[in-house]
C-alpha positions as CSV (number, residue, x, y, z in Angstrom):
1,X,1.9,21.9,0.4
2,X,0.0,19.0,-1.6
3,X,-0.6,16.1,-0.6
4,X,1.2,13.5,-3.2
5,X,-2.3,11.9,-5.0
6,X,-1.7,9.0,-6.2
7,X,-3.0,7.7,-9.9
8,X,-5.3,5.3,-11.0
9,X,-3.1,3.0,-12.0
10,X,-0.4,3.0,-8.8
11,X,-4.3,2.5,-6.9
12,X,-4.7,-0.2,-9.0
13,X,-1.5,-1.9,-7.9
14,X,-1.9,-1.4,-4.6
15,X,-5.1,-2.7,-4.3
16,X,-3.3,-6.6,-6.2
17,X,-0.8,-5.9,-4.2
18,X,-2.2,-5.9,-0.9
19,X,-4.8,-8.9,-2.6
20,X,-1.9,-11.1,-3.2
21,X,-0.6,-10.6,0.2
22,X,-3.1,-11.3,1.7
23,X,-4.7,-14.5,-0.4
24,X,-1.2,-15.3,0.5
25,X,-2.0,-14.9,4.2
26,X,-5.1,-16.9,3.5
27,X,-3.1,-19.8,2.0
28,X,-0.8,-19.6,5.2
29,X,-3.1,-19.3,7.5
30,X,-4.2,-16.2,9.5
31,X,-3.3,-17.9,12.9
32,X,0.5,-18.4,11.6
33,X,1.5,-15.6,10.5
34,X,3.1,-12.9,12.4
35,X,1.0,-10.1,13.4
36,X,3.6,-7.7,11.0
37,X,2.8,-8.9,7.8
38,X,-1.2,-7.4,7.7
39,X,0.9,-3.9,7.9
40,X,2.2,-3.6,4.0
41,X,-1.4,-4.8,2.7
42,X,-3.1,-2.3,5.6
43,X,-1.1,0.4,4.1
44,X,-1.8,-0.5,0.5
45,X,-5.3,-0.8,1.0
46,X,-5.3,2.9,2.5
47,X,-3.2,3.8,-0.8
48,X,-6.0,2.2,-3.0
49,X,-8.6,3.3,-1.2
50,X,-8.1,7.0,-0.6
51,X,-5.0,7.9,-3.2
52,X,-2.4,9.2,-0.5
53,X,0.3,7.3,-0.5
54,X,2.8,7.8,2.6
55,X,5.8,6.2,0.6
56,X,5.0,8.7,-2.4
57,X,4.9,11.6,0.0
58,X,8.3,10.4,1.1
59,X,9.6,10.2,-2.3
60,X,9.1,13.4,-3.1
61,X,9.8,15.2,0.1
62,X,13.6,13.5,-0.7
63,X,13.7,14.0,-4.3
64,X,11.5,17.0,-5.1
65,X,8.7,16.6,-7.5
66,X,9.2,16.3,-11.2
């Protein structure tokens, strides 16, 4: 099974989304937000950096490849 690779456009989207969330956390205060809020930007930055998106892999397993 080949690993689902995210396109450049998807990687850019993941990066932008992570940055917007992190800016929101920064404006709120790093000590005031719950630790769970950091998980989404971490996964998005991982997907942007390596092009491997766990959500895309699971979607392809459920619905099949196009």
